[in-house]
DRENPA-40606 format. One record per residue: residue number from 1; residue in one letter; chain; x, y, z of N, C-alpha, C in turn. Coordinates in pm, 1 decimal. Layout:
BEGIN
NUM; A; A; X; Y; Z; X; Y; Z; X; Y; Z
...
***
This chain:
BEGIN
1; M; A; 10233.2; 7947.0; 8266.2; 10242.0; 7993.0; 8365.8; 10149.8; 8049.9; 8391.4
2; T; A; 10061.6; 8030.5; 8497.8; 9937.2; 8079.9; 8527.1; 9908.8; 8213.1; 8597.4
3; E; A; 9862.4; 8305.0; 8595.2; 9850.0; 8433.1; 8624.5; 9731.6; 8500.9; 8629.7
4; F; A; 9719.4; 8554.8; 8766.6; 9625.6; 8636.7; 8846.7; 9677.2; 8786.1; 8843.7
5; F; A; 9616.0; 8887.1; 8817.4; 9620.1; 8997.0; 8873.8; 9514.1; 9077.5; 8934.9
6; G; A; 9575.1; 9154.0; 9023.2; 9487.1; 9211.9; 9104.7; 9571.1; 9349.9; 9136.0
7; W; A; 9464.4; 9444.8; 9125.2; 9508.3; 9620.3; 9102.2; 9449.0; 9715.9; 9114.6
8; S; A; 9488.9; 9740.0; 9268.5; 9404.2; 9908.4; 9294.1; 9463.2; 9974.2; 9310.3
9; N; A; 9527.8; 10119.5; 9197.9; 9518.7; 10180.8; 9225.7; 9548.4; 10292.4; 9330.5
10; K; A; 9392.0; 10282.3; 9321.7; 9318.6; 10403.8; 9474.1; 9362.8; 10340.3; 9587.6
11; N; A; 9380.0; 10210.1; 9635.5; 9448.7; 10146.5; 9739.1; 9574.7; 10131.2; 9724.7
12; K; A; 9666.6; 10158.3; 9649.5; 9783.9; 10163.6; 9635.0; 9833.0; 10010.1; 9666.8
13; M; A; 9775.6; 9916.0; 9586.9; 9809.7; 9765.6; 9594.7; 9819.5; 9700.1; 9471.1
14; I; A; 9905.9; 9607.1; 9450.9; 9905.7; 9511.9; 9373.5; 9978.8; 9373.4; 9422.3
15; Y; A; 9827.6; 9274.6; 9361.4; 9871.7; 9135.3; 9391.8; 9855.4; 9049.4; 9269.6
16; L; A; 9988.0; 8967.6; 9243.7; 9979.8; 8891.9; 9099.2; 10021.3; 8769.3; 9166.7
17; Q; A; 9982.6; 8667.1; 9109.4; 10024.4; 8530.2; 9136.8; 10066.3; 8470.1; 8981.7
18; S; A; 10142.4; 8367.5; 9010.2; 10226.4; 8267.8; 8884.3; 10224.2; 8146.1; 8971.0
19; D; A; 10250.8; 8025.1; 8901.9; 10274.3; 7878.8; 8914.9; 10293.1; 7875.8; 9090.8
20; R; A; 10402.3; 7947.5; 9123.6; 10477.9; 7890.5; 9287.7; 10465.3; 8048.9; 9367.4
21; L; A; 10473.7; 8178.0; 9304.9; 10452.3; 8280.3; 9335.8; 10355.3; 8359.1; 9380.3
22; I; A; 10349.9; 8431.4; 9488.1; 10261.8; 8576.8; 9515.5; 10358.0; 8682.0; 9507.8
23; I; A; 10331.6; 8776.7; 9414.9; 10391.6; 8909.5; 9413.2; 10314.5; 9012.3; 9427.1
24; R; A; 10322.4; 9073.5; 9553.9; 10225.3; 9202.8; 9631.8; 10291.5; 9295.3; 9702.0
25; S; A; 10199.5; 9406.1; 9726.4; 10255.1; 9512.1; 9759.6; 10354.9; 9478.0; 9908.6
26; F; A; 10450.9; 9529.4; 9948.2; 10499.7; 9480.7; 10091.4; 10414.5; 9547.4; 10249.0
27; R; A; 10423.1; 9479.0; 10315.7; 10363.0; 9507.6; 10432.0; 10459.8; 9508.1; 10536.4
28; E; A; 10428.7; 9566.2; 10634.2; 10522.1; 9583.9; 10813.6; 10561.1; 9443.7; 10820.5
29; T; A; 10481.7; 9347.6; 10808.1; 10541.8; 9250.4; 10846.3; 10663.2; 9154.3; 10763.0
30; D; A; 10682.2; 9231.7; 10642.4; 10803.5; 9169.7; 10565.4; 10941.7; 9235.7; 10605.4
31; L; A; 10924.5; 9319.8; 10651.6; 11037.3; 9390.4; 10716.1; 11151.7; 9384.4; 10748.9
32; E; A; 11143.9; 9248.8; 10850.0; 11254.4; 9187.4; 10890.6; 11309.8; 9095.0; 10814.1
33; A; A; 11277.1; 9011.6; 10725.7; 11332.0; 8907.2; 10623.7; 11366.5; 9016.5; 10529.3
34; F; A; 11309.0; 9129.0; 10499.9; 11374.5; 9246.5; 10404.6; 11475.1; 9291.1; 10444.8
35; S; A; 11502.7; 9363.6; 10544.7; 11617.9; 9358.9; 10636.3; 11759.3; 9279.9; 10582.9
36; A; A; 11722.9; 9156.1; 10638.5; 11835.0; 9050.6; 10640.8; 11866.5; 8997.2; 10515.9
37; Y; A; 11778.5; 9008.9; 10410.1; 11867.1; 8971.2; 10290.4; 11921.4; 9075.9; 10198.1
38; R; A; 11893.7; 9207.5; 10249.0; 11932.2; 9361.9; 10177.4; 12047.1; 9373.7; 10263.6
39; S; A; 12123.2; 9313.0; 10391.2; 12249.7; 9284.6; 10464.2; 12306.1; 9199.8; 10424.8
40; D; A; 12285.3; 9123.7; 10333.1; 12365.3; 9019.2; 10310.2; 12492.7; 9093.8; 10163.4
41; P; A; 12579.9; 9096.0; 10217.8; 12707.4; 9142.2; 10136.9; 12683.9; 9125.6; 9970.7
42; D; A; 12679.2; 8984.8; 9972.5; 12666.5; 8928.3; 9823.0; 12529.4; 8966.8; 9753.3
43; G; A; 12399.4; 9021.6; 9826.7; 12323.8; 9058.2; 9772.2; 12313.7; 9179.0; 9764.5
44; A; A; 12401.9; 9271.3; 9816.6; 12383.7; 9432.2; 9815.4; 12525.7; 9448.4; 9741.3
45; K; A; 12599.2; 9385.4; 9679.0; 12722.4; 9424.4; 9562.6; 12698.5; 9487.9; 9504.5
46; Y; A; 12555.1; 9453.5; 9395.0; 12522.5; 9511.9; 9292.2; 12447.6; 9649.6; 9271.3
47; Q; A; 12393.7; 9647.2; 9451.5; 12275.8; 9773.2; 9466.9; 12335.7; 9869.4; 9529.6
48; S; A; 12214.7; 9967.1; 9513.9; 12290.7; 10098.5; 9561.0; 12258.2; 10121.0; 9657.2
49; W; A; 12202.0; 10036.7; 9829.4; 12249.9; 10062.2; 9940.5; 12370.1; 9974.2; 10029.5
50; E; A; 12394.5; 10076.6; 10128.7; 12522.2; 9995.4; 10223.2; 12454.5; 9937.7; 10325.2
51; L; A; 12563.2; 9844.0; 10394.4; 12531.9; 9744.5; 10476.4; 12562.7; 9819.9; 10635.7
52; P; A; 12533.3; 9768.3; 10724.4; 12400.1; 9659.7; 10714.6; 12279.6; 9763.0; 10699.6
53; Y; A; 12175.2; 9695.2; 10651.1; 12038.1; 9751.5; 10569.3; 11968.5; 9708.4; 10711.2
54; T; A; 11964.2; 9833.1; 10775.8; 11849.5; 9818.0; 10927.5; 11724.2; 9822.3; 10908.9
55; M; A; 11667.7; 9788.1; 11046.4; 11512.1; 9777.5; 11025.3; 11442.6; 9934.8; 11061.5
56; D; A; 11518.4; 10018.2; 11052.4; 11527.7; 10163.5; 11093.4; 11534.5; 10188.4; 10935.2
57; Q; A; 11572.5; 10135.4; 10853.3; 11611.0; 10178.8; 10688.8; 11485.6; 10136.4; 10629.4
58; A; A; 11434.4; 9987.5; 10681.2; 11331.1; 9900.0; 10624.9; 11188.1; 10019.5; 10670.4
59; F; A; 11205.9; 10027.4; 10792.2; 11070.5; 10078.7; 10798.3; 11042.5; 10250.0; 10728.9
60; L; A; 11135.8; 10283.9; 10696.5; 11131.8; 10430.2; 10604.3; 11136.4; 10398.3; 10439.0
61; F; A; 11218.4; 10299.4; 10414.8; 11147.4; 10207.2; 10291.9; 10980.2; 10225.9; 10262.9
62; L; A; 10929.1; 10136.3; 10381.3; 10792.9; 10118.8; 10342.9; 10734.7; 10231.3; 10357.5
63; A; A; 10731.6; 10341.6; 10444.4; 10705.0; 10446.4; 10415.7; 10711.6; 10516.7; 10269.0
64; D; A; 10836.8; 10503.1; 10249.4; 10833.7; 10590.3; 10121.7; 10795.6; 10525.3; 10018.6
65; I; A; 10727.7; 10413.3; 9999.2; 10670.1; 10350.5; 9867.6; 10551.1; 10385.2; 9918.7
66; N; A; 10475.0; 10399.9; 10017.4; 10364.6; 10401.4; 10078.1; 10285.7; 10539.2; 10049.4
67; R; A; 10401.0; 10647.4; 10006.5; 10345.9; 10779.7; 9992.8; 10293.7; 10764.7; 9844.8
68; F; A; 10317.6; 10687.2; 9737.6; 10285.6; 10688.8; 9587.7; 10174.2; 10590.5; 9574.0
69; K; A; 10092.6; 10605.3; 9461.8; 10040.6; 10488.2; 9404.3; 10115.7; 10410.1; 9316.3
70; P; A; 10132.3; 10257.0; 9317.7; 10190.3; 10177.1; 9219.6; 10204.2; 10262.9; 9086.4
71; G; A; 10301.2; 10276.4; 9024.2; 10307.0; 10328.2; 8875.4; 10336.6; 10467.3; 8863.8
72; T; A; 10321.4; 10568.0; 8933.5; 10358.9; 10654.0; 8973.5; 10502.1; 10720.8; 8894.9
73; P; A; 10442.9; 10794.6; 8777.6; 10578.6; 10801.0; 8725.4; 10701.9; 10902.0; 8777.2
74; G; A; 10838.3; 10828.1; 8773.6; 10944.6; 10848.4; 8842.8; 10953.8; 10820.1; 8953.8
75; E; A; 10898.6; 10718.9; 9025.3; 10885.9; 10675.8; 9177.1; 10882.4; 10530.6; 9147.1
76; W; A; 10983.1; 10471.5; 9234.0; 11028.2; 10318.8; 9211.9; 10897.6; 10290.8; 9310.2
77; Y; A; 10846.1; 10173.3; 9234.5; 10750.8; 10111.7; 9338.7; 10817.7; 9956.6; 9330.9
78; Q; A; 10799.7; 9907.2; 9501.5; 10881.6; 9720.6; 9473.5; 10771.0; 9652.2; 9538.2
79; L; A; 10768.2; 9536.8; 9509.6; 10667.5; 9431.7; 9511.0; 10758.0; 9311.0; 9612.4
80; A; A; 10675.4; 9285.9; 9733.9; 10747.5; 9153.9; 9790.2; 10695.5; 9027.7; 9709.1
81; V; A; 10769.0; 8936.1; 9706.7; 10776.2; 8802.3; 9665.0; 10780.3; 8700.5; 9757.9
82; E; A; 10668.3; 8624.6; 9775.7; 10662.2; 8469.1; 9854.7; 10597.7; 8347.7; 9775.2
83; R; A; 10674.2; 8287.8; 9822.7; 10604.0; 8148.2; 9763.8; 10487.6; 8094.4; 9807.7
84; K; A; 10393.8; 8080.0; 9729.5; 10278.0; 8027.4; 9784.1; 10249.7; 7889.0; 9884.5
85; D; A; 10361.1; 7803.9; 9887.5; 10356.0; 7695.1; 9990.5; 10396.4; 7753.6; 10138.6
86; Q; A; 10440.0; 7865.7; 10127.3; 10526.9; 7883.9; 10266.7; 10538.2; 8037.0; 10291.4
87; P; A; 10439.2; 8127.3; 10408.5; 10458.1; 8233.7; 10379.2; 10622.7; 8255.4; 10403.7
88; G; A; 10592.1; 8429.7; 10387.5; 10724.1; 8443.6; 10414.3; 10826.0; 8510.6; 10281.5
89; I; A; 10862.4; 8676.9; 10279.4; 10925.5; 8695.1; 10158.0; 11070.1; 8620.4; 10127.4
90; I; A; 11085.6; 8617.1; 10014.1; 11195.7; 8557.4; 9966.5; 11304.8; 8676.1; 9853.8
91; G; A; 11233.6; 8736.4; 9861.7; 11300.5; 8886.7; 9773.3; 11192.9; 8961.5; 9707.7
92; D; A; 11265.5; 9048.2; 9615.8; 11130.8; 9141.6; 9555.5; 11179.1; 9192.6; 9422.7
93; V; A; 11057.8; 9253.4; 9374.2; 11086.2; 9344.8; 9248.4; 11011.9; 9449.0; 9211.4
94; A; A; 11086.0; 9528.2; 9130.1; 11042.4; 9654.9; 9107.2; 11045.3; 9730.6; 9012.2
95; F; A; 10947.3; 9843.6; 9012.3; 10948.3; 9870.9; 8861.5; 10933.7; 10065.3; 8912.5
96; Q; A; 11017.3; 10130.4; 8807.6; 10976.7; 10272.3; 8824.9; 10945.1; 10348.2; 8636.1
97; I; A; 10825.3; 10345.3; 8613.7; 10784.6; 10447.0; 8517.4; 10873.1; 10561.9; 8483.3
98; Y; A; 10898.3; 10584.2; 8374.7; 10973.9; 10691.6; 8336.5; 10910.6; 10834.8; 8327.1
99; R; A; 10960.4; 10950.1; 8418.9; 10862.7; 11031.6; 8435.5; 10854.7; 11116.2; 8294.0
100; D; A; 10940.7; 11123.7; 8250.5; 10908.2; 11177.4; 8091.7; 10858.8; 11107.1; 7997.0
101; D; A; 10839.0; 10973.7; 8030.5; 10769.2; 10888.4; 7892.1; 10707.3; 10774.6; 7987.8
102; P; A; 10600.9; 10814.3; 8002.5; 10510.2; 10694.4; 8093.2; 10481.1; 10592.1; 8034.2
103; L; A; 10528.2; 10544.3; 7884.4; 10533.8; 10404.4; 7834.3; 10658.4; 10320.3; 7827.9
104; Q; A; 10723.9; 10404.1; 7903.9; 10851.0; 10303.1; 7951.0; 10857.7; 10304.4; 8118.5
105; A; A; 10960.0; 10193.2; 8130.4; 10997.0; 10174.4; 8255.2; 11082.2; 10112.4; 8282.9
106; E; A; 11149.4; 10109.5; 8395.7; 11280.8; 10044.0; 8424.1; 11266.2; 9927.0; 8504.8
107; I; A; 11289.6; 9822.8; 8575.2; 11238.9; 9725.1; 8631.2; 11424.7; 9683.2; 8714.3
108; G; A; 11402.7; 9614.3; 8828.2; 11482.5; 9554.3; 8912.8; 11439.2; 9466.9; 9030.7
109; F; A; 11538.4; 9380.7; 9084.5; 11478.4; 9283.0; 9127.6; 11605.5; 9203.4; 9247.7
110; T; A; 11555.5; 9146.5; 9335.9; 11656.4; 9160.4; 9475.0; 11595.1; 9030.8; 9540.0
111; F; A; 11716.9; 8897.6; 9531.8; 11628.6; 8799.1; 9602.2; 11764.2; 8742.8; 9720.8
112; A; A; 11673.3; 8683.3; 9824.2; 11782.5; 8636.4; 9922.0; 11870.4; 8513.7; 9874.6
113; R; A; 11975.1; 8500.7; 9923.4; 12073.6; 8431.6; 9863.6; 12021.7; 8261.8; 9893.7
114; S; A; 11965.1; 8210.8; 10001.7; 11896.6; 8085.4; 10019.9; 11801.8; 8046.9; 9891.6
115; F; A; 11745.5; 8147.6; 9787.7; 11598.8; 8148.8; 9705.6; 11664.4; 8144.3; 9594.5
116; Q; A; 11837.9; 8177.0; 9522.8; 11844.0; 8181.3; 9461.6; 11850.0; 8079.9; 9365.2
117; N; A; 11881.8; 8066.6; 9247.1; 11911.5; 7908.5; 9141.1; 11795.6; 7832.4; 9167.2
118; Q; A; 11687.0; 7871.5; 9173.0; 11571.7; 7795.5; 9172.7; 11461.9; 7846.7; 9090.4
119; G; A; 11497.2; 7913.8; 9057.7; 11376.9; 7969.4; 8937.4; 11279.8; 8117.9; 8955.0
120; Y; A; 11281.8; 8130.0; 9085.2; 11208.9; 8218.7; 9144.8; 11208.6; 8328.0; 9119.1
121; A; A; 11339.1; 8451.5; 9104.2; 11350.5; 8528.5; 9066.5; 11312.3; 8543.3; 8896.0
122; T; A; 11318.5; 8458.1; 8826.7; 11280.1; 8417.7; 8691.4; 11127.4; 8441.5; 8666.5
123; E; A; 11056.1; 8354.4; 8759.8; 10906.6; 8383.7; 8734.8; 10838.6; 8468.2; 8792.1
124; A; A; 10930.9; 8541.8; 8884.6; 10873.1; 8678.9; 8980.5; 10904.6; 8767.6; 8838.3
125; V; A; 11014.3; 8785.8; 8786.1; 11045.0; 8866.8; 8671.9; 10931.9; 8895.7; 8555.2
126; K; A; 10924.1; 8765.4; 8505.3; 10829.8; 8726.5; 8422.7; 10649.1; 8775.2; 8443.8
127; S; A; 10657.2; 8746.1; 8565.5; 10504.5; 8815.6; 8615.8; 10494.8; 8950.6; 8621.2
128; L; A; 10629.2; 9036.1; 8666.3; 10598.2; 9151.6; 8673.3; 10609.3; 9212.7; 8527.2
129; L; A; 10671.0; 9177.7; 8414.3; 10672.3; 9183.3; 8278.7; 10539.8; 9202.5; 8242.4
130; N; A; 10482.1; 9071.3; 8267.3; 10376.6; 9035.7; 8198.5; 10204.6; 9154.5; 8260.9
131; F; A; 10276.6; 9172.6; 8373.4; 10172.0; 9273.4; 8441.1; 10199.6; 9415.9; 8387.7
132; L; A; 10336.6; 9466.9; 8365.3; 10354.7; 9616.2; 8290.4; 10324.3; 9592.0; 8138.9
133; F; A; 10314.6; 9524.4; 8085.6; 10292.3; 9519.1; 7946.3; 10140.4; 9478.0; 7919.2
134; T; A; 10071.4; 9420.8; 8038.8; 9921.6; 9396.3; 8012.6; 9838.7; 9467.4; 8068.9
135; Q; A; 9853.5; 9515.9; 8190.7; 9795.1; 9618.7; 8291.5; 9834.9; 9742.6; 8288.2
136; M; A; 9961.7; 9744.2; 8253.1; 9989.3; 9873.9; 8246.3; 10010.5; 9939.8; 8137.2
137; K; A; 9998.9; 9873.4; 8024.3; 9982.6; 9897.3; 7862.0; 10111.3; 9965.6; 7835.6
138; L; A; 10260.4; 9906.4; 7915.8; 10370.9; 9998.5; 7844.8; 10408.8; 9965.6; 7695.3
139; H; A; 10503.6; 10011.9; 7668.7; 10560.0; 10009.5; 7526.8; 10727.8; 9917.0; 7547.7
140; R; A; 10783.0; 10002.8; 7646.6; 10893.2; 9907.7; 7638.5; 10967.9; 9905.8; 7779.8
141; V; A; 11030.3; 9825.1; 7834.6; 11026.4; 9795.8; 7956.4; 11219.3; 9757.6; 7945.4
142; V; A; 11303.7; 9846.4; 8048.2; 11453.1; 9832.5; 8015.6; 11475.7; 9775.1; 8154.6
143; A; A; 11654.0; 9742.7; 8179.9; 11686.9; 9666.3; 8301.7; 11836.1; 9725.5; 8276.6
144; I; A; 11898.4; 9782.9; 8402.1; 12047.6; 9820.2; 8394.9; 12132.1; 9732.8; 8490.5
145; C; A; 12218.9; 9666.9; 8464.7; 12304.0; 9552.8; 8540.8; 12447.6; 9585.1; 8527.8
146; D; A; 12518.3; 9564.8; 8615.4; 12634.4; 9574.7; 8622.0; 12694.3; 9451.3; 8541.7
147; V; A; 12799.9; 9524.0; 8441.4; 12863.7; 9364.4; 8379.8; 12911.1; 9260.1; 8466.5
148; E; A; 12936.6; 9275.3; 8585.1; 12994.5; 9180.3; 8652.5; 12895.5; 9077.4; 8722.4
149; N; A; 12767.9; 9117.3; 8702.4; 12661.6; 9067.8; 8741.6; 12602.6; 8986.3; 8643.8
150; H; A; 12647.2; 8847.6; 8660.2; 12651.2; 8722.8; 8552.7; 12511.9; 8711.8; 8590.5
151; A; A; 12473.6; 8667.3; 8701.3; 12350.1; 8637.8; 8716.4; 12212.9; 8691.0; 8689.6
152; S; A; 12226.7; 8810.1; 8713.0; 12154.1; 8892.3; 8673.4; 12124.0; 8906.4; 8491.1
153; I; A; 12246.8; 8929.9; 8417.5; 12255.0; 8900.5; 8282.8; 12174.4; 8813.7; 8236.0
154; R; A; 12221.3; 8673.2; 8297.2; 12134.6; 8512.8; 8243.9; 12000.5; 8541.1; 8264.2
155; L; A; 11947.6; 8590.0; 8410.8; 11802.3; 8605.6; 8408.3; 11784.8; 8697.5; 8328.0
156; L; A; 11843.2; 8821.0; 8294.0; 11737.3; 8907.5; 8200.5; 11698.0; 8816.6; 8028.6
157; E; A; 11844.7; 8775.8; 8015.4; 11845.5; 8755.1; 7876.5; 11760.5; 8604.3; 7863.7
158; R; A; 11742.9; 8536.8; 7993.8; 11648.0; 8435.2; 7981.8; 11496.5; 8455.0; 7955.1
159; V; A; 11496.9; 8571.0; 8025.0; 11340.2; 8629.3; 8043.2; 11276.7; 8714.8; 7895.8
160; G; A; 11425.5; 8732.9; 7787.6; 11384.4; 8791.2; 7668.2; 11424.0; 8913.9; 7645.7
161; L; A; 11506.0; 8972.4; 7736.1; 11525.0; 9129.4; 7697.7; 11638.4; 9112.7; 7611.9
162; R; A; 11692.6; 9180.5; 7549.8; 11812.2; 9191.5; 7468.1; 11898.0; 9318.6; 7506.0
163; R; A; 12043.9; 9314.3; 7479.3; 12125.5; 9391.1; 7534.7; 12135.4; 9495.4; 7441.6
164; E; A; 12114.1; 9618.2; 7482.7; 12110.0; 9709.3; 7356.0; 12235.5; 9829.2; 7387.5
165; G; A; 12261.1; 9816.3; 7501.5; 12408.5; 9875.6; 7508.5; 12507.3; 9835.5; 7627.6
166; H; A; 12627.5; 9922.3; 7621.5; 12717.3; 9905.2; 7731.6; 12824.5; 10024.7; 7732.3
167; F; A; 12785.5; 10030.3; 7869.7; 12844.1; 10190.4; 7932.0; 12971.5; 10133.6; 7992.3
168; I; A; 13075.6; 10158.7; 7927.5; 13207.5; 10156.8; 7973.3; 13227.1; 10250.4; 8110.3
169; E; A; 13268.1; 10198.0; 8270.7; 13287.6; 10289.4; 8345.4; 13265.0; 10407.2; 8355.7
170; N; A; 13090.5; 10394.0; 8324.9; 13003.5; 10519.9; 8339.2; 12948.2; 10553.1; 8507.4
171; V; A; 12985.3; 10502.6; 8577.1; 12937.1; 10496.3; 8699.6; 13006.9; 10474.6; 8809.1
172; W; A; 13040.3; 10581.6; 8915.9; 13119.8; 10561.3; 9005.0; 13025.9; 10526.7; 9129.7
173; F; A; 13061.3; 10382.8; 9179.5; 12980.2; 10263.9; 9241.4; 13048.2; 10214.0; 9359.8
174; K; A; 12986.3; 10252.3; 9482.6; 13129.0; 10188.5; 9569.9; 13238.4; 10181.0; 9564.1
175; G; A; 13302.3; 10296.9; 9561.8; 13432.2; 10333.6; 9526.8; 13539.2; 10333.3; 9400.3
176; F; A; 13460.5; 10278.5; 9291.9; 13498.0; 10258.1; 9176.0; 13400.3; 10283.2; 9049.4
177; W; A; 13528.6; 10301.3; 8945.6; 13406.7; 10311.1; 8821.2; 13364.0; 10195.6; 8784.1
178; S; A; 13203.0; 10168.8; 8764.2; 13164.8; 10066.8; 8757.3; 13113.0; 10074.1; 8605.9
179; S; A; 13151.8; 9935.3; 8521.6; 13048.6; 9958.8; 8370.0; 12923.2; 9863.4; 8385.9
180; E; A; 12819.3; 9914.2; 8308.2; 12692.2; 9866.2; 8317.7; 12649.2; 9804.8; 8144.5
181; Y; A; 12539.1; 9697.8; 8168.2; 12469.8; 9697.0; 8076.2; 12313.8; 9738.7; 8069.4
182; L; A; 12250.9; 9782.3; 7934.5; 12170.6; 9805.4; 7931.9; 12069.1; 9735.2; 7860.9
183; Y; A; 11936.1; 9640.8; 7896.9; 11865.6; 9537.9; 7867.4; 11732.5; 9630.5; 7860.9
184; A; A; 11681.8; 9559.3; 7743.1; 11561.3; 9607.8; 7685.1; 11435.7; 9546.2; 7635.3
185; I; A; 11318.4; 9521.2; 7632.1; 11245.1; 9436.6; 7566.1; 11072.8; 9548.6; 7507.2
186; L; A; 11053.3; 9528.4; 7420.9; 10916.2; 9585.4; 7369.0; 10801.5; 9497.1; 7385.5
187; K; A; 10697.6; 9569.8; 7404.2; 10565.1; 9473.2; 7399.8; 10510.6; 9412.4; 7329.8
188; S; A; 10585.0; 9434.8; 7213.7; 10554.3; 9358.9; 7069.4; 10638.5; 9231.2; 7091.2
189; E; A; 10749.8; 9224.8; 7130.2; 10840.4; 9115.5; 7162.6; 10798.8; 9020.9; 7261.5
190; W; A; 10718.3; 9082.1; 7361.6; 10685.2; 8992.7; 7480.1; 10606.2; 8894.5; 7453.8
191; K; A; 10614.0; 8763.8; 7524.9; 10554.8; 8660.5; 7453.4; 10402.0; 8641.1; 7573.3
***
């Protein structure tokens, strides 16, 4: 996988490239597509937001992530994902460096349904992990997913994260007690 990193903490910008993708800081022009895939019931099923995800919410999201420099401990930072051969975002990846341990982070991802099962999410998550380990110099990255979210489970295992925990009915989520898996990978395990 070819990688190119561009990162300006001063300017609050991240720009990554992989073979097929550009992973970059969000722009206002991304918000219509962002609102659309966040409003898809299948895409939102295991995510924290409620439906519909309006344009007003999308604008508030952009304002919120622009308040902080990428990598500010305790704050989520999301990156838009687009294909190199066609403009327009197809999903996003996110990371949050832990406030109490700045050498560890949690990641997340969401992709529009029409761009799932094509390897884009796998490629984007690999690029994000590579950035976090090589540029941000993190020691450990984790991901948490619902035990019923089989697509995310497969993706996390495919990119090399190992299941470290199984939390049974640990979170009240969208009207039900849900169970979650904790996945993790160390910098020393990253290839």
